[in-house]
N, C-alpha and C positions, 0 to 999 in steps of 0.2 A: 198320755202315752207318746213316746218319741221314738221314731225309727230313722235310721240312716239308710239311704238308698244309694248304693255305690256302684259305679259303672267303670269298667276298665277300658283298655285300649280299643280305639276305633268305634266305640259306641256313639261318639259324637258325629259319626258319619252315617248314622241311620237315615234312611230315605235315599241315600246315594249308593252306599256300599251293598253290593250283591242283593238287590231287592227280591230275588228268587228265594233267598234264605231268610232275609230279615224284614221283608215287607217294604212298604213305601212310607211308613210313619217316620217323621223326622225326630231327632233327639228332643228338640224343643217341644214338639207335640206330645212326646212320651212324658216329659217332665210336667207339662200342663195337665195331662191325664192323671198322673200320680198325685199331684197337688190337689186337684179337684176331688179325687177319691178320698184323700186324707181329710180334707175339710168335711166331706159328707160323713165320714166315720168319726170325726171329732178328735183326730190325732194330729200331731206335728210330725213333719218329715223334713229331713235335711238331705237334699239331692246333690250329689257330686259325681263328676266324671274326670278321669285322668288317663293319659296314655303312659303314665309313669308308675311303676310298681311301688316305689317308696312313698308316693303320695297316697296310694290306697292303704298301705300299711299305717301311715300317719293317721288317716281318717278312721280306720278301724279302732286304733287306740284312742283317738279323740272321742269316738262314740262311747267308749267305756268311761273315760274321764268326765264326759258331759252328762252321764247318767242316762244314756239311751236304753231303751227296753229291748232293742233288737236291731238286726241289720238284714237288709235285702241286698244281695250282691250279684252282679253279673261281672265276673272277673275277665270276660273276653278271653283272649288268647292266654292270659296268665292262669286260667283254669288248669291248663295242661303243663305248666312249667314252674309255677311259683310255690315253693315250700314256704317262702316268707309270708305269703297271705295265709296259708294254712296255720303257721305258727302264731300269727297275729290274732286270728279268730280264736284259736285254742287258748291263747293267753288271756283273752278278755272274758271268755266263757259266756258271751252274749249269744242268745239264740239267733242263729243266722240261717237264712234261706238262700240257697244258690239258685239263680234264675238264668235260663238261656232262652232267647227268643226262638232260635231254630231247634230242631230235634237233633241234638248233637249225636245221639246214639245211632243215627242213620247216616252220618257223614263220614269223613275220613277217619282212618284207624287211629291217628294220633289224637283225635278229639274224644276218644273213648276214655282217656285218662283224665281224671279230675283229682288233683291233689287236695283242693279245698273241701271237697265233699265229706271227707273224714271228720271235719269239724262242724258240719252243718246239720241242722235238725230236719231239713227237708230240701229236696231238689225239684225244681219245676222246669221241664224242657218242652219245647215245641208248641207252646201255647201263645206264641207271638208276644206282643207287648202286654196282653192281658195277664200274662204270667206274673208280672210285677204286682198287679192288683190282687191276684190269688195269694201271693206271698205275704202281702200286707195283711190281708184278711186272716190268713193262717196265724200270723204272729199275734194279731189282736185276739183271736179265739184262744190261742194258747195262754196268753196272759189272763184273759177272763176266766179260763178254766182253773188256772193256778190260784187266782184270787178267791175262788169258791171253796178251796180246800181248807 
């Protein structure tokens, strides 16, 4: 099984940016945690981060063309603005889980809008960086369940 783990703008600033919302874990520590979890679960992960919307669209399409089984995405601020990310996920039909480290539903009004959510099979918010591991486990379980049918 192969999953793409995609992170949008400012996620590279984890540990520095607003620790009251995002905690003290650095981006590098997050990636190490994800990769260790993937090894333990026996799956492959491709981890990427960009501050540029087009790069995220390219990687969503790459996931499709490279035969990925799913995507875990934290679109960052693009959650609330990007129809392009929504369209990219919809076009690939890959099971996608939207993840947010903070509890976005308890934050500013503009953060209540998620364009990408309409194309996602699950959303995880407010579980800190552990939300990424929950998303990975969800996609593994979903694939295992479909294999049993």
